[in-house]
VOFI-989725 format. One record per residue: residue number from 1; y, x, z of N, C-alpha, C in turn; residue in three letters; chain. Coordinates in steps of 0.02 Angstrom, whole numbers. Layout:
N
<node NUM <Y X Z> <Y X Z> <Y X Z> ALA A>,
...
This chain:
95
<node 1 <887 -2301 329> <947 -2323 294> <943 -2297 222> MET A>,
<node 2 <953 -2340 176> <950 -2319 106> <1020 -2308 79> SER A>,
<node 3 <1026 -2259 36> <1090 -2243 5> <1080 -2249 -70> ILE A>,
<node 4 <1121 -2288 -102> <1114 -2296 -175> <1157 -2245 -211> ASP A>,
<node 5 <1150 -2244 -277> <1184 -2195 -318> <1260 -2203 -316> LYS A>,
<node 6 <1284 -2264 -309> <1356 -2275 -306> <1386 -2244 -243> ASN A>,
<node 7 <1350 -2248 -188> <1374 -2217 -126> <1375 -2140 -133> GLN A>,
<node 8 <1325 -2113 -166> <1323 -2041 -177> <1381 -2020 -221> VAL A>,
<node 9 <1396 -2059 -272> <1453 -2043 -316> <1519 -2046 -276> LYS A>,
<node 10 <1525 -2095 -232> <1586 -2101 -192> <1594 -2042 -145> LYS A>,
<node 11 <1540 -2022 -112> <1543 -1964 -67> <1560 -1901 -107> VAL A>,
<node 12 <1530 -1894 -165> <1544 -1835 -207> <1617 -1834 -229> ALA A>,
<node 13 <1644 -1892 -245> <1715 -1895 -266> <1760 -1878 -207> LYS A>,
<node 14 <1745 -1905 -148> <1786 -1891 -89> <1784 -1818 -69> LEU A>,
<node 15 <1726 -1786 -79> <1720 -1716 -61> <1735 -1670 -121> SER A>,
<node 16 <1756 -1700 -175> <1775 -1662 -236> <1719 -1617 -261> ARG A>,
<node 17 <1660 -1647 -266> <1602 -1612 -292> <1582 -1645 -358> ILE A>,
<node 18 <1573 -1605 -409> <1551 -1634 -473> <1475 -1638 -474> SER A>,
<node 19 <1450 -1695 -495> <1378 -1707 -496> <1355 -1729 -565> LEU A>,
<node 20 <1295 -1709 -582> <1263 -1735 -642> <1226 -1799 -623> ASP A>,
<node 21 <1217 -1843 -671> <1181 -1905 -658> <1107 -1892 -641> ASP A>,
<node 22 <1080 -1837 -666> <1010 -1822 -652> <999 -1801 -579> LYS A>,
<node 23 <1052 -1778 -544> <1045 -1758 -475> <1057 -1815 -425> ASN A>,
<node 24 <1081 -1872 -449> <1099 -1926 -404> <1040 -1953 -365> LEU A>,
<node 25 <983 -1960 -397> <924 -1988 -363> <900 -1942 -307> GLU A>,
<node 26 <896 -1878 -321> <872 -1832 -269> <922 -1826 -212> SER A>,
<node 27 <987 -1826 -228> <1037 -1824 -175> <1037 -1888 -134> LEU A>,
<node 28 <1025 -1943 -166> <1020 -2006 -130> <963 -2004 -80> SER A>,
<node 29 <906 -1978 -101> <848 -1971 -56> <862 -1922 0> ASN A>,
<node 30 <895 -1866 -16> <911 -1816 35> <958 -1845 87> ASP A>,
<node 31 <1010 -1879 66> <1057 -1909 114> <1023 -1962 156> LEU A>,
<node 32 <979 -2001 127> <943 -2052 165> <899 -2020 218> ALA A>,
<node 33 <866 -1965 201> <823 -1932 251> <865 -1901 307> SER A>,
<node 34 <924 -1875 290> <968 -1847 341> <991 -1902 389> ILE A>,
<node 35 <1012 -1958 362> <1034 -2014 404> <976 -2042 446> LEU A>,
<node 36 <917 -2042 418> <859 -2065 456> <846 -2018 516> LYS A>,
<node 37 <854 -1954 506> <846 -1906 560> <899 -1916 614> PHE A>,
<node 38 <961 -1929 593> <1015 -1941 640> <1001 -2004 681> VAL A>,
<node 39 <974 -2054 650> <955 -2115 686> <902 -2101 738> GLU A>,
<node 40 <855 -2056 722> <804 -2037 771> <836 -2000 830> GLN A>,
<node 41 <885 -1958 816> <919 -1922 869> <959 -1970 914> LEU A>,
<node 42 <987 -2022 884> <1025 -2070 923> <981 -2110 971> ASN A>,
<node 43 <917 -2114 958> <871 -2151 1001> <852 -2111 1063> LYS A>,
<node 44 <865 -2046 1063> <846 -2004 1120> <889 -2019 1181> LEU A>,
<node 45 <858 -2016 1240> <893 -2026 1303> <923 -1959 1325> ASP A>,
<node 46 <988 -1954 1324> <1022 -1892 1343> <1066 -1901 1404> THR A>,
<node 47 <1052 -1952 1445> <1094 -1966 1503> <1092 -1910 1555> ASN A>,
<node 48 <1036 -1878 1564> <1029 -1827 1616> <1035 -1756 1588> ASN A>,
<node 49 <1061 -1749 1528> <1068 -1684 1497> <1141 -1662 1502> VAL A>,
<node 50 <1150 -1601 1530> <1218 -1574 1536> <1242 -1549 1468> LYS A>,
<node 51 <1305 -1562 1451> <1331 -1534 1388> <1337 -1458 1392> PRO A>,
<node 52 <1326 -1426 1336> <1330 -1353 1333> <1392 -1331 1296> LEU A>,
<node 53 <1421 -1277 1318> <1473 -1245 1277> <1448 -1178 1250> ASN A>,
<node 54 <1389 -1158 1273> <1358 -1097 1249> <1283 -1101 1264> SER A>,
<node 55 <1243 -1067 1225> <1171 -1067 1239> <1154 -1014 1291> ILE A>,
<node 56 <1201 -969 1305> <1191 -917 1355> <1217 -942 1421> VAL A>,
<node 57 <1176 -939 1473> <1196 -963 1538> <1231 -908 1577> ASP A>,
<node 58 <1290 -889 1554> <1328 -836 1586> <1401 -849 1576> LYS A>,
<node 59 <1440 -841 1629> <1512 -851 1622> <1544 -784 1602> SER A>,
<node 60 <1603 -789 1573> <1638 -728 1552> <1664 -691 1612> LEU A>,
<node 61 <1657 -627 1610> <1682 -586 1665> <1756 -571 1654> GLU A>,
<node 62 <1796 -584 1705> <1867 -569 1700> <1879 -495 1707> ALA A>,
<node 63 <1927 -470 1671> <1945 -399 1678> <2017 -394 1699> ARG A>,
<node 64 <2035 -340 1729> <2103 -330 1752> <2148 -316 1692> LYS A>,
<node 65 <2207 -347 1693> <2257 -333 1641> <2294 -270 1660> ASP A>,
<node 66 <2295 -222 1615> <2330 -160 1627> <2381 -150 1570> LYS A>,
<node 67 <2441 -131 1589> <2491 -115 1539> <2474 -46 1512> VAL A>,
<node 68 <2469 -42 1445> <2448 20 1414> <2486 28 1349> ASN A>,
<node 69 <2522 82 1342> <2559 93 1279> <2516 127 1227> ASP A>,
<node 70 <2457 144 1242> <2411 174 1194> <2419 249 1187> GLY A>,
<node 71 <2474 276 1213> <2487 348 1210> <2488 375 1139> LYS A>,
<node 72 <2508 333 1091> <2511 355 1021> <2579 338 989> ILE A>,
<node 73 <2631 333 1031> <2697 314 1005> <2721 363 952> LYS A>,
<node 74 <2716 428 966> <2740 478 918> <2701 473 852> GLU A>,
<node 75 <2637 461 857> <2595 456 797> <2615 395 755> GLU A>,
<node 76 <2631 340 787> <2652 280 752> <2720 290 720> ILE A>,
<node 77 <2767 320 758> <2835 329 733> <2839 380 676> LEU A>,
<node 78 <2786 419 665> <2785 465 608> <2786 426 542> LYS A>,
<node 79 <2764 362 543> <2763 322 483> <2831 292 466> ASN A>,
<node 80 <2879 299 510> <2945 270 499> <2982 312 446> SER A>,
<node 81 <3014 279 397> <3051 317 346> <3113 350 375> PRO A>,
<node 82 <3146 318 423> <3204 348 457> <3183 369 526> ASP A>,
<node 83 <3201 429 545> <3179 457 608> <3223 431 665> LYS A>,
<node 84 <3190 411 718> <3223 392 780> <3175 410 836> ASN A>,
<node 85 <3201 421 894> <3160 444 950> <3111 390 974> LYS A>,
<node 86 <3134 327 978> <3093 275 1010> <3080 213 967> ASP A>,
<node 87 <3115 205 910> <3111 142 874> <3104 154 798> PHE A>,
<node 88 <3079 103 764> <3082 101 691> <3152 83 670> PHE A>,
<node 89 <3176 113 618> <3241 94 590> <3226 60 523> ILE A>,
<node 90 <3252 -1 517> <3240 -40 456> <3307 -60 426> VAL A>,
<node 91 <3309 -74 361> <3371 -95 330> <3393 -164 357> PRO A>,
<node 92 <3457 -174 359> <3485 -237 381> <3470 -290 328> LYS A>,
<node 93 <3445 -347 350> <3426 -400 303> <3469 -462 310> VAL A>,
<node 94 <3506 -469 365> <3548 -527 376> <3620 -504 381> VAL A>,
<node 95 <3664 -535 344> <3735 -517 346> <3769 -554 402> GLU A>,
């Protein structure tokens, strides 16, 4: 499949890429070779090939969900400007 300079300009405009006229010929050739490769891939018979979601043939191991407070509540509440035993105190923002 051949791609002319006008098509390259249109693709560049749609993708918001600025191009020099001296690069149009080489980009046209590059895009044509990419499309030629895609055409070769389309000719391959992939009917008996399973789709992959990962290249690693391993499923994720499930882990048990545990409720954990992190045991650092006092350390976190030290950052509060107003002291409270269990909560952050913040200024009222809605009347």
